[in-house]
DOPALO-216320 format. One record per residue: residue in one letter; y, z, x of N, C-alpha, C in turn. Coordinates in Angstrom, 1 decimal, padded with zeros to 4 digits. Each point is the difference from the previous one (the first is absolute). Layout:
DOPALO-216320
+------+--------+--------+--------+--------+--------+--------+--------+--------+--------+
! rest !     nY !     nZ !     nX !    caY !    caZ !    caX !     cY !     cZ !     cX !
+------+--------+--------+--------+--------+--------+--------+--------+--------+--------+
!    A !      Y !      Z !      X !      Y !      Z !      X !      Y !      Z !      X !
...
+------+--------+--------+--------+--------+--------+--------+--------+--------+--------+
end
This chain:
DOPALO-216320
+------+--------+--------+--------+--------+--------+--------+--------+--------+--------+
! rest !     nY !     nZ !     nX !    caY !    caZ !    caX !     cY !     cZ !     cX !
+------+--------+--------+--------+--------+--------+--------+--------+--------+--------+
!    M !  001.2 !  071.4 !  005.2 !  000.1 !  001.6 ! -000.5 ! -001.0 !  001.0 !  000.7 !
!    S ! -000.5 ! -000.3 !  000.7 ! -001.2 !  001.0 !  000.7 !  001.2 !  000.3 !  001.1 !
!    D !  001.2 ! -001.0 !  000.9 !  000.5 ! -000.1 !  000.9 !  001.1 !  001.5 ! -000.4 !
!    W !  000.4 !  000.1 ! -000.9 !  001.2 !  000.5 ! -000.5 ! -001.0 !  001.6 !  000.0 !
!    N ! -000.8 ! -000.1 ! -000.7 ! -000.8 !  001.2 ! -000.2 ! -000.4 !  000.5 !  001.6 !
!    D ! -000.2 ! -000.4 !  001.3 ! -000.4 !  000.4 !  001.1 !  002.1 !  000.5 !  000.4 !
!    E !  000.2 ! -000.8 !  000.1 !  001.6 !  000.5 !  000.2 !  000.8 !  000.8 ! -000.9 !
!    A ! -000.5 !  000.4 ! -001.0 !  000.2 !  001.3 ! -000.4 ! -000.6 !  001.1 !  000.3 !
!    A ! -001.4 ! -000.1 !  000.6 ! -000.9 !  001.1 !  000.3 !  000.6 !  000.2 !  001.1 !
!    L !  000.7 ! -001.0 !  000.9 !  000.0 !  000.4 !  001.7 !  001.5 !  000.5 !  000.2 !
!    R !  000.9 ! -000.4 ! -001.6 !  001.3 !  000.8 !  000.3 ! -000.6 !  001.7 ! -000.3 !
!    R ! -000.7 !  000.2 ! -001.0 !  000.0 !  001.5 ! -000.6 ! -001.1 !  000.8 !  001.1 !
!    R ! -000.7 ! -001.0 !  000.6 ! -000.2 !  000.5 !  001.4 !  000.8 !  000.5 !  001.3 !
!    F !  000.8 ! -000.8 ! -000.1 !  001.2 !  000.1 !  001.0 !  000.5 !  001.9 ! -000.5 !
!    V !  000.7 ! -000.1 ! -001.2 !  000.6 !  001.1 ! -000.2 ! -001.0 !  001.3 ! -000.2 !
!    S ! -000.9 ! -000.2 ! -000.2 ! -000.8 !  001.1 !  000.1 !  000.0 !  000.6 !  001.5 !
!    Q ! -000.7 ! -001.0 !  001.0 !  000.1 ! -000.1 !  001.5 !  001.3 !  000.9 !  000.5 !
!    A !  001.5 ! -000.5 ! -000.7 !  001.1 !  000.0 !  000.8 !  000.2 !  001.9 ! -000.4 !
!    L ! -000.1 ! -000.1 ! -001.2 ! -000.4 !  001.7 ! -000.7 ! -001.0 !  001.0 !  000.7 !
!    Q ! -001.0 ! -000.3 !  001.0 ! -000.7 !  001.0 !  000.3 !  000.8 !  000.8 !  002.0 !
!    N !  000.9 ! -000.8 ! -000.3 !  000.7 !  000.7 !  001.2 !  001.1 !  000.5 ! -000.8 !
!    P ! -000.3 !  001.5 !  000.3 !  000.5 !  001.0 ! -000.9 !  002.1 ! -000.2 !  000.5 !
!    H !  000.2 ! -000.4 !  000.8 !  001.5 ! -000.5 !  000.4 !  000.1 ! -000.7 ! -000.9 !
!    N ! -000.4 ! -001.1 !  000.1 !  000.8 ! -000.7 ! -001.2 ! -000.1 !  000.1 ! -001.5 !
!    A ! -001.0 !  000.8 ! -000.4 ! -000.5 !  000.3 ! -001.6 !  001.6 !  001.2 !  000.0 !
!    A ! -000.2 !  001.1 !  001.2 !  001.9 !  000.7 ! -000.3 !  000.9 ! -000.8 !  000.1 !
!    I ! -000.1 ! -001.0 !  000.7 !  001.4 ! -000.8 ! -000.2 !  000.9 ! -000.4 ! -000.9 !
!    L ! -001.6 ! -001.1 ! -001.0 !  000.6 ! -000.3 ! -000.8 !  000.0 !  000.5 ! -001.4 !
!    E ! -000.6 !  001.6 !  000.3 !  000.3 !  000.9 ! -000.9 !  001.9 !  000.4 ! -000.7 !
!    R !  000.2 !  000.2 !  001.6 !  001.6 !  000.6 ! -000.1 !  000.8 ! -001.2 !  000.3 !
!    L ! -000.5 ! -001.1 !  000.6 !  001.6 ! -000.8 !  000.3 !  000.4 ! -000.8 ! -001.1 !
!    P ! -000.3 !  000.4 ! -001.3 !  001.5 !  000.1 ! -001.1 !  000.8 !  000.7 ! -000.2 !
!    L ! -000.1 !  001.5 !  000.9 !  000.6 !  000.7 !  000.2 !  001.0 ! -000.2 !  000.8 !
!    L ! -000.1 ! -001.2 !  000.7 !  000.9 ! -000.3 !  000.9 !  001.8 ! -001.0 ! -000.9 !
!    G ! -000.8 ! -000.4 ! -001.1 !  001.1 ! -000.9 ! -001.5 !  000.2 ! -001.2 !  001.3 !
!    L ! -001.0 ! -000.8 !  001.0 !  001.0 ! -000.8 !  000.5 ! -000.7 ! -001.7 ! -000.6 !
!    P !  001.3 ! -000.9 ! -000.3 ! -001.0 ! -001.0 ! -000.7 ! -000.8 ! -000.9 !  000.5 !
!    D ! -000.9 ! -000.6 ! -000.3 ! -001.2 ! -000.9 !  000.3 !  000.0 !  000.5 !  001.1 !
!    A ! -000.7 !  000.9 !  000.2 ! -001.1 !  000.9 !  000.9 ! -001.1 ! -000.2 ! -000.4 !
!    W ! -000.5 ! -000.2 !  000.9 ! -001.6 ! -000.2 !  001.0 ! -000.4 !  001.0 !  000.8 !
!    L ! -001.1 !  000.3 !  000.5 ! -000.9 !  000.4 !  000.8 ! -000.9 ! -001.5 !  000.4 !
!    V !  000.6 ! -000.1 !  001.6 ! -000.6 ! -001.2 !  000.3 ! -000.8 !  000.1 !  001.1 !
!    A ! -000.6 ! -001.8 !  000.4 ! -000.2 !  000.3 !  001.6 ! -001.5 !  000.3 !  000.5 !
!    G !  000.1 !  000.6 !  001.2 ! -001.0 !  000.7 !  000.8 ! -000.7 !  001.1 ! -000.6 !
!    C !  000.4 !  001.1 ! -000.7 ! -000.3 !  001.1 ! -000.7 ! -001.0 ! -000.4 ! -001.1 !
!    L !  000.2 ! -001.0 ! -000.4 ! -001.1 ! -000.6 ! -001.0 ! -001.6 ! -000.8 !  000.8 !
!    F !  000.8 ! -001.2 !  000.6 ! -001.3 ! -001.2 !  000.5 ! -000.6 !  001.3 !  001.1 !
!    Q !  000.6 !  000.5 !  000.5 ! -000.6 !  000.7 !  000.8 ! -001.0 !  001.1 ! -000.2 !
!    T !  000.5 !  000.5 ! -001.0 ! -001.1 !  001.1 ! -000.6 ! -001.2 ! -001.2 ! -000.4 !
!    V !  000.3 ! -000.9 ! -000.7 ! -001.4 ! -000.7 ! -000.3 ! -000.8 ! -000.7 !  001.7 !
!    W !  001.2 ! -000.3 !  000.9 ! -001.1 !  000.0 !  000.8 ! -000.7 !  001.0 !  000.7 !
!    N !  000.5 !  001.1 !  000.2 ! -000.2 !  001.5 !  000.2 ! -001.8 !  000.2 ! -000.5 !
!    L !  000.2 ! -000.2 ! -002.0 ! -001.0 ! -000.1 ! -000.4 ! -001.3 ! -000.8 !  000.4 !
!    H !  000.3 ! -000.7 !  000.4 ! -000.7 ! -001.4 !  000.1 ! -000.7 !  000.5 !  001.5 !
!    A !  000.5 !  000.4 !  001.1 ! -000.4 !  000.4 !  001.3 ! -000.8 !  001.3 ! -000.1 !
!    G !  000.4 !  000.9 ! -001.1 ! -000.5 !  001.5 ! -000.1 !  000.6 !  000.6 !  000.5 !
!    H !  001.4 !  000.2 !  000.0 !  000.7 !  001.2 !  000.7 !  000.9 !  000.4 ! -001.2 !
!    A !  000.3 !  001.5 !  000.2 !  000.6 !  000.5 ! -001.1 !  001.1 ! -001.1 ! -000.4 !
!    P !  000.5 !  000.4 ! -001.5 !  000.4 ! -001.4 ! -000.6 !  001.7 !  000.1 !  000.6 !
!    E !  000.9 !  001.1 !  000.9 !  001.0 !  000.3 !  000.5 !  000.2 ! -000.5 !  001.3 !
!    A ! -001.4 ! -000.3 !  000.8 !  000.0 ! -000.1 !  001.2 !  000.6 ! -001.3 !  000.9 !
!    R !  001.1 !  000.4 !  001.0 !  000.3 ! -001.1 !  000.8 !  001.1 ! -000.6 ! -001.1 !
!    I !  000.9 !  000.2 ! -000.7 !  000.9 !  000.1 ! -000.7 !  001.4 !  000.5 !  000.5 !
!    K !  000.7 ! -000.8 !  000.6 !  001.2 !  000.5 !  000.6 !  001.1 !  000.5 ! -000.8 !
!    D !  000.3 ! -000.8 ! -001.2 !  000.9 !  000.9 ! -000.7 ! -000.4 ! -000.7 ! -001.8 !
!    Y !  001.2 !  000.2 ! -000.8 !  000.1 !  000.3 ! -001.2 !  000.9 ! -001.1 ! -000.4 !
!    D !  000.3 ! -001.0 ! -000.7 !  001.0 ! -000.7 !  000.3 !  000.5 ! -000.3 ! -001.8 !
!    L !  001.2 !  000.2 !  000.0 !  000.7 !  000.1 ! -001.5 !  001.1 ! -001.8 ! -000.1 !
!    F !  000.1 ! -000.6 ! -001.1 !  000.7 ! -001.0 ! -000.3 !  000.7 !  000.7 ! -000.8 !
!    Y !  001.1 ! -000.7 ! -000.2 !  001.0 !  000.2 ! -001.6 !  001.4 ! -001.1 !  000.3 !
!    F !  000.0 ! -000.5 ! -000.9 !  001.4 ! -000.7 !  000.2 !  001.0 !  000.4 ! -001.1 !
!    D !  001.0 !  000.1 !  000.9 !  001.7 !  000.6 ! -000.2 !  000.7 ! -001.1 !  000.4 !
!    A !  000.5 ! -001.1 ! -001.0 !  000.9 ! -000.7 !  000.8 !  001.7 !  000.8 ! -000.4 !
!    G !  000.1 !  000.8 ! -000.4 !  001.0 !  000.5 !  000.0 !  000.6 !  000.9 !  000.8 !
!    D ! -000.6 !  000.4 !  001.2 !  000.9 !  000.3 !  001.1 ! -001.1 !  000.2 !  001.2 !
!    L !  000.5 ! -000.9 !  000.6 ! -000.8 ! -000.7 !  001.1 !  000.0 !  000.6 !  001.9 !
!    S !  001.0 !  001.0 ! -000.3 !  000.1 !  001.0 !  000.8 ! -001.0 !  000.6 !  000.6 !
!    A ! -000.2 ! -000.3 !  001.6 ! -000.7 !  000.9 !  000.5 ! -000.4 !  001.4 ! -000.1 !
!    A !  001.2 !  000.8 ! -000.7 ! -000.1 !  001.2 ! -000.2 ! -000.4 !  000.3 ! -001.3 !
!    A !  000.3 ! -000.9 ! -000.8 ! -000.6 !  000.4 ! -001.5 ! -001.9 !  000.2 !  000.1 !
!    E ! -000.2 ! -001.1 !  000.9 ! -001.6 ! -000.4 !  000.4 ! -000.5 !  001.6 !  001.0 !
!    E !  001.0 !  000.6 !  000.5 ! -000.5 !  001.4 !  001.0 !  000.3 !  000.9 ! -001.3 !
!    A !  000.5 !  000.1 ! -000.8 !  000.0 !  001.1 ! -001.1 ! -001.3 ! -000.2 ! -000.9 !
!    V ! -000.6 ! -001.4 ! -000.3 ! -001.0 !  000.0 ! -000.7 ! -001.0 !  000.8 !  001.0 !
!    Q ! -000.3 ! -000.8 !  001.2 ! -001.0 !  000.5 !  000.7 !  000.2 !  002.0 !  000.1 !
!    A !  001.0 !  000.6 !  000.5 !  000.1 !  001.3 !  000.0 ! -000.5 !  000.7 ! -001.1 !
!    R !  000.2 ! -000.7 ! -001.7 ! -000.7 !  000.5 ! -001.2 ! -001.3 ! -000.8 ! -000.2 !
!    A ! -000.5 ! -000.6 !  000.9 ! -001.3 ! -000.5 ! -000.1 ! -001.1 !  001.3 !  001.1 !
!    A !  001.0 !  000.4 !  001.0 ! -000.7 !  000.7 !  001.2 ! -000.2 !  001.4 ! -000.9 !
!    A !  000.9 !  000.3 ! -000.4 !  000.0 !  001.2 ! -001.0 ! -001.3 !  000.2 ! -001.2 !
!    L !  000.4 ! -001.0 ! -000.2 ! -001.2 !  000.2 ! -001.2 ! -001.3 ! -000.3 !  000.5 !
!    F ! -000.5 ! -000.5 !  001.2 ! -001.4 ! -000.2 !  000.2 ! -000.1 !  001.2 !  001.1 !
!    A !  000.9 !  000.6 !  000.2 !  000.3 !  001.0 !  001.2 ! -001.6 !  000.7 !  000.6 !
!    D ! -000.9 !  000.6 ! -001.4 ! -000.7 !  000.4 !  000.4 ! -002.0 ! -000.9 !  000.0 !
!    L !  000.6 ! -001.0 !  000.1 ! -001.2 ! -000.9 !  000.3 ! -000.1 ! -000.5 !  001.6 !
!    P ! -000.6 ! -000.1 !  001.0 ! -000.3 !  000.0 !  001.2 ! -000.1 ! -001.5 !  000.7 !
!    I !  001.3 ! -000.5 ! -001.0 !  000.2 ! -001.5 !  000.5 !  001.4 !  000.1 !  000.0 !
!    T !  000.1 ! -001.8 !  000.7 !  000.9 ! -000.2 !  000.0 !  001.0 ! -001.3 ! -001.4 !
!    V !  001.2 !  000.2 ! -000.4 !  000.3 ! -000.9 ! -001.3 !  001.2 ! -000.6 !  000.2 !
!    E ! -000.3 ! -001.4 !  000.2 !  001.4 ! -000.7 !  000.1 !  000.3 ! -000.8 ! -001.3 !
!    A !  001.4 !  000.2 ! -000.3 !  000.7 ! -000.5 ! -000.9 !  000.7 ! -001.2 !  000.0 !
!    K ! -000.1 ! -001.3 ! -000.1 !  000.5 ! -001.0 ! -000.1 !  000.5 ! -000.7 ! -000.6 !
!    N !  001.5 ! -000.2 ! -000.1 !  000.5 ! -001.2 ! -001.3 !  000.5 ! -001.1 !  000.5 !
!    Q ! -001.1 ! -001.0 ! -000.8 ! -000.4 ! -001.0 !  000.5 !  001.1 ! -000.8 ! -000.4 !
!    A !  001.4 !  000.2 ! -000.2 !  001.0 ! -000.7 ! -000.4 !  001.0 ! -000.1 !  000.9 !
!    R ! -000.9 !  000.9 !  001.1 !  001.5 !  000.3 !  001.4 ! -001.5 ! -001.0 !  001.0 !
!    V ! -000.6 ! -000.7 ! -000.2 ! -001.0 !  000.0 !  001.3 !  000.7 ! -000.9 !  000.9 !
!    H !  000.6 ! -001.5 ! -000.7 !  000.4 ! -001.3 !  000.8 !  001.4 !  000.6 !  000.7 !
!    L !  000.5 !  001.2 ! -000.4 !  001.3 !  000.8 !  000.9 ! -000.6 !  000.0 !  001.7 !
!    W ! -001.3 !  000.9 !  000.0 ! -000.6 !  000.7 !  001.2 ! -001.2 ! -000.8 !  000.8 !
!    Y ! -000.5 ! -001.1 ! -001.4 ! -001.3 ! -000.6 !  001.2 ! -000.1 ! -000.7 !  000.8 !
!    E !  001.3 ! -000.8 !  000.2 ! -000.2 ! -000.9 !  001.1 !  000.3 !  000.5 !  001.3 !
!    E !  001.0 !  001.1 ! -000.3 !  000.6 !  000.6 !  001.4 ! -001.4 !  001.1 !  000.6 !
!    W ! -000.8 !  000.7 ! -001.1 ! -001.1 !  000.9 !  000.5 ! -001.2 ! -001.2 !  000.5 !
!    F ! -000.4 ! -001.1 ! -000.7 ! -001.1 ! -000.6 !  000.5 !  000.1 ! -001.5 !  000.3 !
!    G !  001.3 ! -000.5 ! -000.1 ! -000.1 ! -001.0 !  000.7 !  000.2 ! -001.4 ! -000.5 !
!    Y ! -000.4 !  000.0 ! -001.4 !  000.3 ! -000.7 ! -000.8 !  000.9 ! -000.5 ! -001.3 !
!    P !  000.6 ! -000.6 ! -000.6 !  000.7 ! -000.1 ! -001.1 ! -000.8 !  000.4 ! -001.0 !
!    Y !  000.2 !  000.5 ! -001.1 ! -000.2 !  000.7 ! -001.3 !  001.0 ! -000.3 ! -001.3 !
!    T ! -000.5 ! -000.7 ! -000.9 !  001.1 ! -000.4 ! -001.0 ! -000.5 !  001.1 ! -001.2 !
!    A !  001.0 !  000.1 ! -000.7 !  000.4 !  001.3 ! -000.6 ! -001.0 !  000.0 ! -000.9 !
!    L ! -000.9 !  001.0 ! -000.7 ! -000.8 !  000.1 ! -000.7 !  000.9 !  000.2 ! -001.7 !
!    T ! -000.9 !  000.0 ! -001.1 !  000.3 ! -000.4 ! -001.3 ! -000.6 !  001.4 ! -000.8 !
!    S ! -001.0 !  000.7 !  000.5 ! -000.6 !  001.5 ! -000.3 ! -001.0 !  000.4 !  000.6 !
!    A ! -000.5 !  000.7 !  000.3 ! -001.2 !  001.4 !  000.5 ! -001.0 ! -001.2 !  000.2 !
!    R ! -000.5 ! -000.3 ! -001.2 ! -001.4 ! -001.2 !  000.0 !  000.1 ! -001.0 !  001.0 !
!    E !  001.3 ! -000.4 !  000.3 !  000.1 ! -001.1 !  000.7 ! -000.4 !  000.6 !  001.7 !
!    G !  001.0 !  001.2 !  000.2 ! -000.3 !  000.4 !  001.1 ! -001.5 ! -000.1 !  000.4 !
!    I ! -001.1 !  000.7 ! -001.2 ! -001.4 ! -000.2 !  000.1 ! -001.0 ! -001.1 !  000.6 !
!    G !  001.1 ! -001.1 ! -000.6 ! -000.9 ! -001.3 !  000.3 !  000.7 ! -000.4 !  001.5 !
!    R !  000.9 !  000.6 !  000.6 !  000.3 ! -000.7 !  001.5 ! -000.7 !  000.6 !  001.0 !
!    F ! -001.1 !  001.3 !  000.1 ! -000.8 !  000.5 !  000.6 ! -000.4 ! -001.4 !  001.2 !
!    L !  000.0 !  000.2 !  001.3 ! -000.5 ! -000.4 !  000.7 ! -001.6 ! -001.0 ! -000.4 !
!    V ! -000.3 !  000.9 ! -000.3 ! -001.9 ! -000.5 !  000.0 ! -000.4 !  000.4 ! -001.4 !
!    P ! -000.5 ! -001.5 ! -001.0 !  000.5 !  000.1 ! -001.4 ! -001.0 !  000.9 ! -000.6 !
!    C ! -001.3 !  000.3 !  000.5 ! -000.7 !  001.0 ! -000.9 !  000.6 !  001.9 ! -000.2 !
!    T !  000.8 ! -000.5 !  001.2 !  000.9 !  001.5 !  000.0 !  000.7 !  000.5 ! -000.7 !
!    C !  000.6 ! -001.2 ! -001.1 !  000.7 ! -000.3 ! -000.9 ! -000.1 !  000.8 ! -001.4 !
!    V !  000.0 !  001.2 !  000.0 ! -000.5 !  000.9 ! -001.2 !  001.0 !  001.3 ! -000.5 !
!    G !  000.2 ! -000.1 ! -000.8 !  000.9 !  001.4 ! -000.4 ! -000.4 !  000.9 ! -001.1 !
!    L ! -000.3 !  000.9 ! -000.5 !  000.3 !  000.6 ! -001.1 !  001.2 !  001.2 ! -000.6 !
!    Q ! -000.3 !  000.0 ! -001.4 !  001.4 !  000.2 ! -000.5 ! -000.5 !  000.8 ! -000.9 !
!    P !  000.5 !  001.4 ! -000.2 ! -000.5 !  001.1 ! -001.5 !  000.4 ! -000.6 ! -001.0 !
!    T ! -000.6 !  000.1 ! -001.2 !  000.4 !  000.0 ! -001.2 ! -001.0 !  001.2 ! -000.7 !
!    P !  000.6 !  000.2 ! -001.1 ! -000.5 !  001.2 ! -000.9 ! -001.6 ! -000.3 !  000.0 !
!    S ! -000.4 ! -001.9 ! -000.2 ! -001.7 !  000.1 ! -000.2 ! -000.5 ! -000.4 !  000.7 !
!    G !  000.7 !  000.2 !  001.6 ! -000.6 ! -000.1 !  001.2 !  000.1 ! -000.9 !  001.0 !
!    P ! -000.1 !  000.2 !  001.0 !  000.4 ! -001.2 !  001.3 ! -000.1 ! -001.1 ! -000.2 !
!    V !  001.3 ! -000.9 !  000.0 ! -000.1 ! -001.6 !  000.0 !  000.2 ! -000.4 !  001.0 !
!    L ! -000.8 ! -001.3 !  000.3 ! -000.5 ! -000.6 !  001.2 !  001.0 ! -001.2 !  000.3 !
!    H !  000.7 ! -000.1 !  001.0 !  000.6 ! -001.6 !  000.1 ! -000.5 ! -000.2 !  001.5 !
!    A ! -000.9 ! -001.2 ! -000.2 ! -000.9 ! -000.4 !  001.0 !  000.1 ! -001.8 !  000.1 !
!    P !  001.6 ! -000.6 !  000.5 !  000.0 ! -001.2 !  000.1 ! -000.7 ! -001.2 !  000.2 !
!    Y ! -001.0 !  000.4 !  001.0 ! -001.0 ! -000.6 !  000.4 ! -001.1 !  000.1 ! -000.2 !
!    G ! -000.3 !  000.9 ! -000.9 ! -001.4 !  000.9 ! -000.7 ! -000.6 !  000.6 !  001.5 !
!    L ! -001.8 !  000.4 ! -000.6 ! -000.2 !  000.9 !  000.9 ! -000.9 ! -000.3 !  000.9 !
!    D ! -000.5 ! -001.3 ! -000.4 ! -001.4 ! -000.9 !  000.9 !  000.2 !  000.4 !  001.6 !
!    E !  000.9 ! -000.4 !  000.5 !  000.2 !  000.4 !  001.4 !  000.1 !  001.4 !  000.8 !
!    L !  000.4 !  000.6 ! -001.2 !  000.0 !  001.2 !  000.3 ! -001.1 !  000.5 !  000.4 !
!    Y ! -000.9 ! -000.2 ! -001.0 ! -001.2 !  000.4 ! -000.1 ! -000.9 ! -000.4 !  001.1 !
!    A !  000.0 ! -001.3 ! -000.1 ! -000.3 ! -000.4 !  001.6 !  000.3 !  000.1 !  000.9 !
!    G !  000.8 !  000.4 !  000.3 !  000.6 !  000.5 !  001.6 !  000.7 ! -001.5 !  000.4 !
!    I !  000.6 ! -000.8 ! -000.7 !  000.3 ! -001.0 !  000.7 !  001.7 !  000.5 !  000.0 !
!    L !  000.5 ! -000.4 !  001.7 !  001.5 !  000.1 !  000.5 !  000.2 ! -001.2 !  000.3 !
!    R !  000.8 ! -000.2 ! -001.1 !  000.9 ! -001.4 ! -000.2 !  001.7 ! -000.2 !  000.1 !
!    P !  000.5 ! -000.5 !  000.7 !  001.7 ! -000.5 !  000.0 !  000.3 ! -000.6 ! -001.0 !
!    N !  001.1 !  001.2 ! -000.8 !  000.8 ! -000.1 ! -001.3 !  001.0 ! -001.1 !  000.4 !
!    P ! -000.3 ! -001.4 ! -001.0 !  001.4 ! -001.0 !  000.2 !  000.7 !  000.4 ! -000.5 !
!    A !  000.3 !  001.2 ! -000.8 !  001.4 !  000.7 ! -000.5 !  000.7 !  000.8 !  000.7 !
!    C ! -001.0 ! -000.1 !  001.2 !  000.9 !  000.8 !  001.1 ! -000.6 !  000.1 !  001.4 !
!    L !  000.5 ! -001.3 !  000.6 ! -001.2 ! -000.8 !  000.5 !  000.7 !  000.6 !  001.6 !
!    H ! -000.4 !  001.0 !  000.8 !  000.9 !  000.4 !  000.7 ! -001.3 !  000.0 !  001.1 !
!    L ! -000.8 ! -000.9 !  000.9 ! -001.0 ! -000.1 !  000.1 ! -000.5 !  000.9 !  001.5 !
!    P !  000.9 !  000.9 !  000.8 !  000.1 !  000.8 !  000.7 !  000.0 !  001.4 ! -000.4 !
!    L !  001.0 !  000.4 ! -000.9 ! -000.6 !  000.8 ! -001.1 ! -001.5 !  000.5 ! -000.7 !
!    F ! -000.5 ! -001.6 ! -000.7 ! -001.3 !  000.2 !  000.1 ! -000.5 !  000.7 !  000.7 !
!    D ! -000.5 ! -000.8 !  001.4 ! -000.6 !  000.1 !  000.7 ! -000.2 !  001.5 !  000.3 !
!    A !  001.0 !  000.8 !  000.3 !  000.0 !  001.5 !  000.5 ! -000.4 !  000.7 ! -001.3 !
!    K !  000.3 ! -000.6 ! -000.7 ! -000.5 !  001.0 ! -001.5 ! -001.8 !  000.4 ! -000.2 !
!    A ! -000.2 ! -001.8 !  000.1 ! -001.5 ! -000.1 ! -000.5 ! -000.6 !  000.8 !  001.2 !
!    A !  000.9 !  000.0 !  001.0 ! -001.3 !  000.2 !  001.3 ! -000.1 !  001.8 ! -000.2 !
!    S !  001.7 !  000.6 ! -000.1 ! -000.3 !  001.2 ! -000.3 ! -001.1 !  000.1 ! -001.3 !
!    Y ! -000.2 ! -000.6 ! -001.0 ! -000.9 !  000.5 ! -001.1 ! -001.4 ! -000.1 !  000.7 !
!    Q ! -000.3 ! -001.3 !  000.3 ! -001.2 ! -000.2 !  000.8 ! -000.4 !  001.1 !  001.0 !
!    Q !  000.4 !  000.5 !  000.7 !  000.2 !  001.1 !  000.7 ! -001.0 !  001.4 ! -000.7 !
!    R !  001.0 !  000.3 ! -000.8 ! -000.1 !  001.0 ! -001.1 ! -001.6 !  000.0 ! -000.9 !
!    W !  000.0 ! -001.4 ! -000.7 ! -001.1 ! -000.9 ! -000.6 ! -000.6 ! -001.0 !  001.0 !
!    P ! -001.3 !  000.0 !  000.5 ! -000.5 ! -000.9 !  001.0 ! -000.5 ! -001.0 ! -001.1 !
!    W ! -000.7 !  000.5 ! -001.1 ! -000.5 ! -001.2 ! -000.8 !  000.7 ! -001.3 ! -000.6 !
!    L !  001.8 !  000.6 !  000.2 !  000.6 ! -001.4 ! -000.3 !  000.3 ! -000.9 !  000.3 !
!    Q !  000.4 ! -001.2 ! -000.4 ! -000.4 ! -001.3 !  000.8 !  001.6 ! -000.5 ! -000.3 !
!    I !  000.2 ! -000.8 !  001.3 !  001.6 ! -000.2 !  000.5 !  000.0 ! -001.8 ! -000.6 !
!    V !  000.5 !  000.0 ! -000.5 ! -000.1 ! -001.8 ! -001.2 !  002.2 ! -000.3 !  000.4 !
!    R ! -000.2 ! -001.1 !  001.2 !  001.3 ! -000.6 !  000.3 !  000.6 ! -000.7 ! -000.6 !
!    E ! -001.1 ! -000.7 ! -000.7 !  000.5 ! -001.1 ! -001.2 !  000.6 !  000.7 ! -001.3 !
!    F !  000.9 ! -000.6 ! -000.4 !  000.4 !  000.4 ! -001.4 !  000.2 ! -000.7 ! -001.3 !
!    T !  000.1 !  000.4 ! -001.5 ! -000.2 ! -001.0 ! -000.6 !  001.4 !  000.1 ! -000.8 !
!    T ! -000.1 ! -000.9 ! -000.9 !  001.3 ! -000.1 ! -000.6 ! -000.1 !  000.3 ! -001.5 !
!    T ! -001.0 !  000.8 ! -000.2 !  000.0 !  000.5 ! -001.4 !  001.4 !  000.8 ! -000.6 !
!    A !  000.4 ! -000.1 ! -000.8 !  001.0 !  000.7 ! -000.6 ! -000.1 !  001.1 ! -000.6 !
!    P !  000.6 !  001.3 !  000.1 ! -000.3 !  001.4 ! -000.8 ! -000.2 !  000.0 ! -001.3 !
!    S ! -000.9 !  000.4 ! -000.3 !  000.1 !  000.1 ! -001.5 !  000.7 !  001.0 ! -000.9 !
!    A ! -000.3 !  000.8 ! -001.1 !  000.8 !  000.8 ! -000.8 ! -000.6 !  001.2 !  000.8 !
!    S !  000.8 !  001.1 ! -000.8 ! -000.6 !  000.7 ! -000.2 ! -001.3 !  000.4 ! -000.7 !
!    I ! -000.8 !  001.1 !  000.4 ! -001.2 !  000.2 ! -000.2 ! -000.3 !  001.4 ! -000.3 !
+------+--------+--------+--------+--------+--------+--------+--------+--------+--------+
end
């Protein structure tokens, strides 16, 4: 029971820290206004806020952009995604940040051309969160009336330990190496471990 209590406390800590970044808080508050299916605030703006706080930086420091995932299998066109991006840009225009919205239902249509590796079609935004190159960065928050819901399919231990390892669900090692080096340059205390585990992702938490 203590392990579960520790994990629950870590989840609460993560959500609390992510919301210390005022841009994260504003995005989560407004995100429902976009009316997007299966919509999440994901990745860098969340875990990098935690790393900033650990390093004693402002929570929003060194964060390049703020990513929104949604899943709309009804329209896989680039034009539809661009229309959502335009709406998101207008909604968050008063914030001094870049917000990028990506339809996870169409990632497989462009990923290989862009990154050089095949990418099987996703079935949900959650599945897209689970395929980031580094497992500890696989995190997303979804706003609900009772507060943000956290999806962290590989848990949070390695995020707080600063361990960067390849994700077997997206085992593109040259891309991992570049991504991990970029993170370590900004947060030097992070550790790069090129061995990967075969731990399956867990359910939403």
